[in-house]
Structure formats: structure tokens, C-alpha cells
C-alpha positions as CSV (number, residue, x, y, z in Angstrom):
1,X,-19.9,-26.0,-22.9
2,X,-16.5,-27.4,-21.5
3,X,-15.1,-27.0,-25.0
4,X,-16.4,-23.5,-25.5
5,X,-14.9,-22.5,-22.0
6,X,-11.5,-24.3,-22.7
7,X,-11.4,-22.3,-26.1
8,X,-12.1,-19.1,-24.5
9,X,-9.5,-19.5,-21.5
10,X,-6.8,-21.0,-23.9
11,X,-4.6,-17.9,-24.0
12,X,-5.1,-17.5,-20.1
13,X,-4.7,-21.2,-18.8
14,X,-1.0,-21.1,-19.9
15,X,-0.1,-20.1,-16.4
16,X,-1.2,-23.4,-15.4
17,X,0.3,-25.5,-17.8
18,X,2.6,-28.1,-16.8
19,X,6.7,-27.4,-17.1
20,X,8.5,-29.8,-19.6
21,X,10.7,-30.8,-17.0
22,X,9.1,-31.8,-13.4
23,X,10.3,-29.5,-10.7
24,X,12.4,-30.9,-8.0
25,X,13.2,-30.2,-4.6
26,X,16.7,-28.9,-3.6
27,X,16.5,-31.6,-0.9
28,X,16.9,-34.6,-3.8
29,X,20.3,-32.6,-4.7
30,X,23.6,-33.9,-3.1
31,X,24.9,-31.5,-0.6
32,X,27.8,-29.9,-2.7
33,X,28.6,-26.2,-3.7
34,X,26.8,-25.0,-6.9
35,X,29.3,-23.9,-9.4
36,X,28.7,-22.5,-12.9
37,X,29.6,-25.5,-14.7
38,X,27.4,-27.7,-13.3
39,X,23.8,-28.4,-13.7
40,X,20.8,-27.2,-11.1
41,X,17.4,-28.6,-10.7
42,X,14.7,-26.1,-10.1
43,X,13.4,-25.6,-6.7
44,X,9.9,-25.4,-5.6
45,X,9.7,-22.0,-3.3
46,X,7.7,-23.1,-0.1
47,X,7.9,-20.5,2.2
48,X,5.2,-21.8,4.4
49,X,6.4,-24.9,5.7
50,X,10.0,-25.3,7.9
51,X,11.3,-27.9,5.5
52,X,10.4,-25.6,2.5
53,X,12.3,-22.7,4.1
54,X,15.0,-24.8,5.2
55,X,15.3,-26.1,1.4
56,X,15.3,-22.3,0.1
57,X,18.1,-21.5,2.8
58,X,20.3,-24.3,1.7
59,X,19.7,-23.4,-2.2
60,X,20.4,-19.6,-1.5
61,X,23.6,-20.0,0.5
62,X,25.0,-22.6,-2.2
63,X,24.8,-20.1,-5.0
64,X,28.1,-18.8,-6.1
65,X,26.5,-15.2,-6.8
66,X,23.5,-13.5,-5.8
67,X,23.9,-10.2,-7.7
68,X,22.3,-9.6,-11.0
69,X,22.3,-7.0,-13.7
70,X,19.4,-7.5,-16.0
71,X,15.9,-8.6,-15.5
72,X,13.6,-10.2,-18.4
73,X,10.0,-10.5,-18.7
74,X,9.7,-13.5,-21.0
75,X,6.8,-15.7,-22.8
76,X,7.1,-19.4,-24.1
77,X,6.4,-19.8,-27.7
78,X,6.4,-23.5,-28.0
79,X,3.5,-25.9,-27.1
80,X,-0.2,-24.7,-27.2
81,X,0.3,-22.2,-24.2
82,X,1.9,-18.9,-23.7
83,X,3.3,-19.3,-20.4
84,X,5.0,-16.3,-18.7
85,X,7.9,-16.0,-16.4
86,X,10.8,-13.8,-15.3
87,X,14.6,-14.2,-15.8
88,X,17.6,-12.4,-14.1
89,X,20.7,-12.3,-15.4
90,X,23.4,-13.2,-12.7
91,X,26.8,-11.5,-12.5
92,X,28.5,-14.9,-13.6
93,X,26.8,-15.2,-16.8
94,X,24.2,-17.8,-15.6
95,X,20.5,-16.9,-15.4
96,X,17.8,-17.5,-12.6
97,X,14.2,-18.2,-14.0
98,X,11.4,-17.8,-11.6
99,X,7.7,-19.1,-12.6
100,X,4.3,-19.5,-11.1
101,X,1.9,-22.3,-11.6
102,X,-0.7,-24.0,-10.1
103,X,0.0,-27.1,-8.2
104,X,-0.3,-29.9,-10.9
105,X,-2.8,-32.1,-8.9
106,X,-5.0,-28.8,-8.2
107,X,-5.2,-27.4,-11.2
108,X,-9.0,-28.1,-11.8
109,X,-9.7,-25.6,-8.8
110,X,-8.0,-22.8,-10.5
111,X,-11.1,-21.2,-11.8
112,X,-12.5,-21.0,-8.1
113,X,-12.8,-17.3,-6.5
114,X,-10.5,-18.6,-3.8
115,X,-8.0,-20.0,-6.3
116,X,-5.9,-23.0,-5.6
117,X,-2.5,-24.0,-4.2
118,X,0.2,-22.2,-6.3
119,X,3.9,-23.5,-7.2
120,X,6.2,-21.0,-7.4
121,X,9.7,-22.1,-8.4
122,X,13.3,-20.9,-9.2
123,X,15.8,-22.5,-11.3
124,X,19.3,-21.4,-11.8
125,X,20.4,-22.3,-15.5
126,X,24.2,-22.7,-16.0
127,X,26.0,-22.8,-19.1
128,X,26.4,-26.5,-18.8
129,X,22.7,-26.8,-18.8
130,X,22.4,-26.8,-22.6
131,X,18.5,-28.1,-22.4
132,X,17.2,-25.6,-20.3
133,X,19.3,-22.8,-22.0
134,X,18.0,-23.9,-25.6
135,X,14.4,-23.8,-24.1
136,X,15.0,-20.2,-22.7
137,X,16.4,-19.0,-26.0
138,X,13.3,-20.0,-27.7
139,X,11.1,-18.1,-25.7
140,X,10.2,-14.6,-26.4
141,X,11.5,-11.6,-24.6
142,X,8.6,-9.4,-23.8
143,X,10.8,-6.8,-21.8
144,X,14.5,-6.5,-21.0
145,X,16.0,-3.9,-18.7
146,X,19.1,-3.3,-16.8
147,X,19.5,-2.5,-13.3
148,X,21.5,1.0,-13.7
149,X,20.5,2.3,-10.3
150,X,19.9,-1.0,-8.5
151,X,23.4,-1.8,-7.3
152,X,21.9,-3.4,-3.8
153,X,19.3,-5.4,-5.5
154,X,20.1,-9.0,-5.5
155,X,18.8,-12.6,-5.4
156,X,17.7,-12.2,-1.3
157,X,15.3,-9.1,-2.7
158,X,13.6,-11.5,-5.3
159,X,13.2,-14.4,-2.6
160,X,11.6,-11.7,-0.2
161,X,9.3,-10.9,-3.0
162,X,8.2,-14.5,-3.8
163,X,8.0,-14.9,-0.1
164,X,5.3,-11.9,0.4
165,X,3.5,-12.8,-2.5
166,X,2.9,-16.1,-0.8
167,X,1.9,-14.5,2.4
168,X,-0.8,-11.9,0.8
169,X,-4.0,-13.1,1.6
170,X,-5.3,-13.2,-2.0
171,X,-2.0,-13.6,-4.0
172,X,-1.0,-16.8,-2.2
173,X,-3.3,-18.8,-4.1
174,X,-3.0,-19.5,-7.6
175,X,-6.2,-18.0,-9.4
176,X,-6.4,-18.4,-13.1
177,X,-8.0,-15.1,-13.9
178,X,-6.0,-12.9,-11.4
179,X,-3.2,-14.4,-9.4
180,X,-1.5,-16.2,-12.1
181,X,1.8,-16.5,-13.9
182,X,1.0,-13.0,-15.4
183,X,0.4,-11.5,-12.2
184,X,3.7,-13.1,-10.7
185,X,5.6,-11.8,-13.5
186,X,4.2,-8.2,-13.3
187,X,4.9,-8.0,-9.8
188,X,8.4,-9.0,-9.8
189,X,9.4,-6.6,-12.8
190,X,7.4,-3.7,-11.2
191,X,9.0,-4.2,-7.8
192,X,12.5,-4.5,-9.0
193,X,12.2,-1.6,-11.3
194,X,10.6,0.4,-8.4
195,X,13.2,-0.5,-6.0
196,X,15.9,0.3,-8.3
197,X,14.7,3.6,-9.4
198,X,13.7,5.0,-5.8
199,X,17.5,4.9,-5.0
200,X,17.5,8.1,-7.4
201,X,14.1,9.5,-6.3
202,X,15.2,9.4,-2.7
203,X,17.9,11.9,-3.7
204,X,15.6,14.4,-5.2
205,X,14.4,17.4,-2.9
206,X,11.8,18.6,-5.5
207,X,9.3,16.6,-4.0
208,X,9.9,17.7,-0.6
209,X,9.5,21.4,-1.9
210,X,6.5,20.7,-3.7
211,X,4.9,19.1,-0.9
212,X,5.2,22.1,1.4
213,X,3.8,24.3,-1.7
214,X,0.9,21.8,-2.1
215,X,0.1,21.9,1.8
216,X,0.1,25.9,1.6
217,X,-2.3,25.7,-1.3
218,X,-4.5,23.3,0.7
219,X,-4.5,26.1,3.7
220,X,-5.8,28.5,1.3
221,X,-8.5,26.4,0.0
222,X,-9.4,25.9,3.6
223,X,-9.4,29.7,4.4
224,X,-11.8,30.1,1.6
225,X,-13.9,27.9,3.3
226,X,-14.3,30.5,6.2
227,X,-11.7,28.7,8.2
228,X,-8.3,30.5,9.3
229,X,-6.3,28.4,11.3
230,X,-5.6,29.8,14.7
231,X,-8.9,32.0,14.3
232,X,-12.7,31.7,14.7
233,X,-15.1,31.4,11.9
234,X,-16.0,34.9,10.7
235,X,-19.8,33.9,10.5
236,X,-22.0,32.5,13.2
237,X,-22.5,28.9,12.7
238,X,-25.1,26.7,13.9
239,X,-22.9,25.2,16.2
240,X,-22.4,28.7,18.1
241,X,-26.3,29.1,17.9
242,X,-26.8,25.8,19.7
243,X,-23.7,26.4,22.1
244,X,-25.5,29.9,23.1
245,X,-28.7,28.2,23.5
246,X,-27.2,25.5,25.9
247,X,-25.3,28.1,28.1
248,X,-28.5,30.1,28.5
249,X,-30.2,27.0,29.7
250,X,-27.6,26.0,32.2
251,X,-26.4,29.3,33.2
252,X,-22.8,29.0,31.6
253,X,-20.7,32.1,32.5
254,X,-18.5,33.9,30.4
255,X,-15.6,31.7,31.2
256,X,-17.1,28.8,30.2
257,X,-18.3,30.6,27.0
258,X,-14.7,31.6,26.2
259,X,-13.6,27.8,26.7
260,X,-16.3,26.5,24.4
261,X,-15.3,28.8,21.4
262,X,-11.4,28.5,22.0
263,X,-11.5,24.7,21.2
264,X,-11.8,25.9,17.5
265,X,-8.3,27.3,17.6
266,X,-6.8,23.9,19.2
267,X,-8.5,22.0,16.5
268,X,-7.1,23.9,13.6
269,X,-3.6,24.1,14.8
270,X,-3.5,20.4,15.5
271,X,-4.8,20.0,11.9
272,X,-1.9,22.2,10.7
273,X,0.7,20.5,12.9
274,X,-0.3,16.9,11.8
275,X,-0.3,18.1,8.0
276,X,3.0,19.7,8.4
277,X,5.1,17.4,10.6
278,X,3.6,14.3,9.9
279,X,2.5,14.6,6.0
280,X,4.6,17.0,4.3
281,X,7.7,15.9,5.7
282,X,7.4,12.5,4.9
283,X,5.7,12.8,1.4
284,X,8.8,11.5,-0.7
285,X,9.0,8.7,1.7
286,X,5.4,7.9,1.6
287,X,5.1,8.0,-2.2
288,X,7.7,5.4,-2.5
289,X,5.0,2.9,-1.0
290,X,3.0,3.3,-4.2
291,X,3.6,1.5,-7.3
292,X,1.5,3.3,-9.9
293,X,0.6,6.9,-10.5
294,X,-2.8,6.1,-10.7
295,X,-2.8,5.4,-7.0
296,X,-1.6,8.8,-6.0
297,X,-5.3,10.7,-6.0
298,X,-6.9,7.9,-3.6
299,X,-3.8,7.5,-1.4
300,X,-3.2,11.3,-1.1
301,X,-7.0,11.6,-0.2
302,X,-6.6,8.9,2.8
303,X,-3.5,10.5,3.9
304,X,-4.8,14.1,4.1
305,X,-8.0,12.9,5.6
306,X,-6.0,10.9,8.2
307,X,-3.9,13.7,9.0
308,X,-7.1,16.0,9.5
309,X,-8.6,13.6,11.7
310,X,-5.8,12.9,14.0
311,X,-4.6,16.7,14.2
312,X,-8.2,17.6,15.3
313,X,-8.4,14.8,18.0
314,X,-4.8,15.9,19.3
315,X,-6.2,19.4,19.2
316,X,-9.0,18.6,21.3
317,X,-7.0,16.5,23.6
318,X,-4.6,19.7,24.2
319,X,-7.5,22.0,24.7
320,X,-8.9,19.7,27.2
321,X,-5.7,19.3,29.1
322,X,-5.0,23.1,29.2
323,X,-8.7,23.8,30.4
324,X,-8.3,21.2,33.2
325,X,-5.1,22.8,34.3
326,X,-6.8,26.2,34.7
327,X,-10.2,25.0,35.7
328,X,-9.6,25.8,39.3
329,X,-9.8,29.6,38.6
330,X,-13.7,29.5,38.4
331,X,-15.7,27.9,41.2
332,X,-18.2,26.5,38.8
333,X,-15.2,24.6,37.3
334,X,-13.9,23.2,40.4
335,X,-13.8,19.9,39.1
336,X,-12.1,18.2,35.9
337,X,-14.4,18.8,32.9
338,X,-14.4,15.2,31.8
339,X,-17.8,13.8,32.6
340,X,-18.6,11.2,35.3
341,X,-22.0,9.5,35.7
342,X,-24.3,10.1,38.4
343,X,-27.1,8.0,39.6
344,X,-29.5,8.9,37.2
345,X,-26.9,7.9,34.3
346,X,-26.6,11.5,33.1
347,X,-23.2,13.1,32.7
348,X,-22.2,16.3,34.6
349,X,-20.3,19.3,33.5
350,X,-18.5,20.6,36.6
351,X,-19.7,18.2,39.5
352,X,-22.8,19.8,40.6
353,X,-26.5,18.6,40.2
354,X,-27.5,21.9,38.6
355,X,-25.0,21.5,35.7
356,X,-26.5,18.0,34.5
357,X,-27.7,18.8,30.9
358,X,-29.7,17.0,28.5
359,X,-30.9,18.9,25.6
360,X,-31.5,16.4,23.2
361,X,-28.1,15.1,23.7
362,X,-27.0,18.1,21.8
363,X,-25.2,20.1,24.3
364,X,-23.5,18.0,26.9
365,X,-20.0,17.6,28.4
366,X,-17.5,19.8,27.2
367,X,-15.0,17.2,26.2
368,X,-17.8,15.5,24.1
369,X,-18.7,18.5,22.6
370,X,-15.0,19.7,21.7
371,X,-14.9,16.0,19.9
372,X,-17.9,16.6,18.1
373,X,-16.8,20.0,17.0
374,X,-13.4,18.3,15.6
375,X,-15.3,15.4,14.0
376,X,-17.7,18.0,12.4
377,X,-14.7,20.1,11.1
378,X,-12.8,16.9,9.8
379,X,-15.9,15.7,7.7
380,X,-16.5,19.2,6.1
381,X,-13.0,19.3,5.0
382,X,-13.3,15.9,3.7
383,X,-15.7,17.3,0.9
384,X,-12.7,19.8,0.0
385,X,-10.0,17.4,-0.4
386,X,-11.1,15.7,-3.7
387,X,-11.8,18.7,-5.5
388,X,-8.3,20.0,-4.6
389,X,-6.6,16.9,-5.3
390,X,-8.3,16.5,-8.8
391,X,-7.4,20.3,-9.8
392,X,-3.6,20.1,-8.3
393,X,-0.6,20.3,-10.9
394,X,1.7,18.9,-8.0
395,X,0.4,15.3,-8.7
396,X,1.6,15.4,-12.1
397,X,5.2,16.6,-11.2
398,X,5.3,13.9,-8.4
399,X,4.0,11.1,-10.9
400,X,6.8,12.1,-13.4
401,X,9.4,12.5,-10.7
402,X,8.4,8.5,-9.4
403,X,7.3,7.3,-12.6
404,X,9.1,9.3,-15.8
405,X,7.6,8.7,-19.0
406,X,10.6,7.5,-20.2
407,X,10.2,4.4,-17.8
408,X,9.7,1.4,-20.1
409,X,8.7,-1.2,-17.2
410,X,6.0,0.9,-15.9
411,X,4.5,1.4,-19.2
412,X,5.1,-2.4,-20.2
413,X,3.2,-3.6,-17.1
414,X,0.4,-1.3,-17.5
415,X,-0.2,-2.4,-21.1
416,X,0.1,-5.8,-20.4
417,X,-2.7,-5.8,-17.3
418,X,-4.9,-4.0,-19.7
419,X,-4.8,-6.3,-22.4
420,X,-5.2,-9.1,-20.2
421,X,-8.1,-7.9,-18.3
422,X,-9.8,-6.7,-21.2
423,X,-9.3,-10.2,-22.9
424,X,-11.1,-11.8,-19.7
425,X,-13.8,-9.0,-19.7
426,X,-14.3,-10.3,-23.3
427,X,-14.8,-13.8,-22.4
428,X,-17.6,-12.8,-19.6
429,X,-15.2,-12.8,-16.5
430,X,-15.9,-9.4,-15.2
431,X,-15.2,-6.0,-16.0
432,X,-11.3,-4.9,-16.7
433,X,-10.9,-1.7,-14.8
434,X,-11.9,-3.3,-11.4
435,X,-9.5,-6.1,-12.1
436,X,-6.7,-3.9,-13.0
437,X,-7.3,-1.7,-9.9
438,X,-7.3,-5.0,-7.6
439,X,-4.2,-6.2,-9.1
440,X,-2.5,-2.7,-8.7
441,X,-3.8,-2.8,-5.1
442,X,-2.3,-6.5,-4.5
443,X,1.2,-5.4,-5.9
444,X,1.3,-2.2,-3.7
445,X,0.3,-4.3,-0.8
446,X,3.1,-6.8,-1.4
447,X,5.6,-4.1,-2.1
448,X,4.8,-2.4,1.6
449,X,5.4,-5.7,3.1
450,X,8.7,-6.1,1.3
451,X,9.7,-2.9,2.5
452,X,8.9,-3.9,6.0
453,X,10.7,-7.0,5.6
454,X,14.0,-5.7,4.2
455,X,14.1,-2.9,6.9
456,X,13.7,-5.9,9.8
457,X,16.3,-8.3,8.7
458,X,14.9,-10.9,11.3
459,X,11.9,-11.4,9.3
460,X,14.3,-12.9,6.6
461,X,14.1,-16.2,8.4
462,X,14.3,-18.2,5.6
463,X,17.5,-17.1,4.7
């Protein structure tokens, strides 16, 4: 059985294969300035301990250059395994190699669901290091791309990526099937390429203009559902019938009835503002947080749904504030509309005993009914979102703007992920599609964390 399992996993366990040369901490190196004509030892990237961060800081500041022009995804061809890694070509004609393996004394735990301790490393290969250069030259180049648009991407950015991979709840552990050397390499080349291209995409106004059109189309679809922002339903709904019944029970006057009906307007206007101000205007920025076009539909659903829910909440909030401000006009609304408890535990509408209502808890305090109305509207619109997203031509335009068909990195990584997880599925280690989506989601989460780190330089404490 062990032989059969080993045979099945032989193309995969490459990620756990030992390096032909032991990794050594930079702490063992003499304290001298690195140069292009001197051999450097690999450094284990440990961002979790004080000692590890200090070693990384020392290693980084000793490098003669941190800028690079090319990135390569490579695969070892010698030996039994096909370990994969990433190489960046620095501007001084040296290369820096980044690897991920399971820690040598913990590799037996790599098949567990929770994984085992990972050992990520960096190794600057100089011209003087002929042995490492020869080994590098023997490896197969799976992908090579230059950074035409990535002028500001440097070694600091890659270290931030490695740090966030080690900080991710799942990816921090080495997992033979998921968070292995393949995942590590995919993440590095994908995020580096994405960051480089985003410097160009951010300068495009086509996404901003199409976002406005998309929101306008969504408004039209809502109108077809008998909702017009700023107006009321054209049909009498169950809500109105229940409202009218409750009003007759408690003897609500015409002013109270108008207050109840006016909440629709506030809810719809709040939703419209939230979609326009906090969604449409920032769509190009928010799209940057995705790494794959396949993530757009689910992301868009969450964004629109969240905007509608928040807009409804803010609309109700404004409605209650304005109603309270004018409540003194009517004697029956002489107290704030927010409910307060009475001795019996029931809630009052206006502060008088006669206005305590309990019709199966359907018609209660005005603020509760307004919030219930906003929640009902939001849930009803949620059913529309998926249909609109599926039929929208704008998504294709956004996808092409952020991930042009000519982009070789996206195509390469997507194909490599598909091949890897179809292989693991063939060996009985779970379905490929969920594994692919899991990897994509983890990479996107790491990417968002990197954006936050690069924006707040204080988080780059290891440098």
C-alpha cells in the first residue's frame, strides 16, 4: 500500500524533496557587504520569529541591488522529482531563486489536512557561484516574462508576498496536495504579473464608465420588478395590507400612515446612493483585488448585495431621524418613535398604553417595521442580482481589461493549476474544481493582504 501511495504521489512530492545543497541561515555568514563576485548562501525566510526577521532584514540590506527585470517559473529536471520554483533576474545580472519545501524533519506530516511546517527560502546566485548557476541552467523554464510595466516592483515586494503566504491561515503550512511548491510558485508569478499590469489598468477610464452603465442597467432591472427608486410600489403588496390592518387595530391616523409608507422612498434612495457612491465609483479599484476573471461573478454578487443591504440600513436610519425630528407635530407622536420597554415587556409606539401592539409580532414599533421592510427589499433584490450578472456583457469587458487574452502568465498559471488538481483527482484526492477554487481564493486573500502591507509601510517591520 505504501509503495502504491508513493507511486501515485511521485509527481507531487517533488515539493518536499530535499535541496541538493543544505539551506543555511544568513546568521552563519560573515558580516560583510555582498557583492556580485562573491557566493551567497541560501537564507531560510522565517517571518514568524524575531531572529528570523532580523536575518531577513540583514540579508535584504546587504544586497547590492533589489530591482529586477524578469521573472521565471522553473522546474528541476534532474533527480527523481520535478520540484518547481521561481527565479527573478536582478538588474546586476545576478539571479534570486525562491523555493518552498516542507521542513526536512517534518515531511512525513505533509499529507495531513492541516499540513506541516514549511521552509521557504531565497538564494541570490551570483556569477561566481558556478555550481548553483549550472544547476539552475539544467532546470526547465516553464514561463519567462519581463516586467514592462512593473518599474516599482522589487525584492521588497517579493519578500512581502512570502511574508503574507506565511501569515495566511492555510497557506502558512506546507501541504503536499495544496500549499506546496506549486502553489508557492503560482502565487509569486501571478501576483507579480498582476501588480505590474495594474499600474497600466488603473490609468484606463473604460472600467469607470462601464461601471456607471452597469449600475444604470441594474436600476432598469429593478424597475421591471415594480420598484422605482424614490417612488412606491404600483401594486398593493402584502406589506401594505398588513400595515393597513395594523393601523385599523391601533387607530393610527393619516400622519402615521404616511410615515409608514414613506420608508420605501428612503430605503430605495439609500440603496441607490450606496450603489453609486461606494460601488460604482470604486469598481476599478476593487477589481484590482481579484486575481482571476472567474472570481468576478461571485465577488460582484457580494459587492452589490452588501451595497444594497447597507443602503437600506442607511435609508431607514435617515427615515427614523427625520420622522423623530417632526414627530412633535402630532400629539400621538409626542415621544420618539424608537420603542421603549414597558413593565409588561411589550413595546410602545408613541409612549401611551393604548398604542402597545402585539399582532403576532407582525406590526410592532415603527423602527422595527422599517428595518423589516429594508431587509425584505434587500432579500428580494438578491434574487435578481445573479440573473443580471450572468447576462451582463460588461463582465467580459472588465475581464479583458484586467486580464487581456494575450496575457501569458494568467493562461500559464490557470493551465498549471488545472493539470495539477486533475492529477490529484485522478489519484483519489478530491475533486479538481473545488481545489482550484480554493487555491485561487487563497491567492486572492494573500494579494489583498499584500496591498494593505504595501500601503502601510509600518507593516514591513522585517525590513
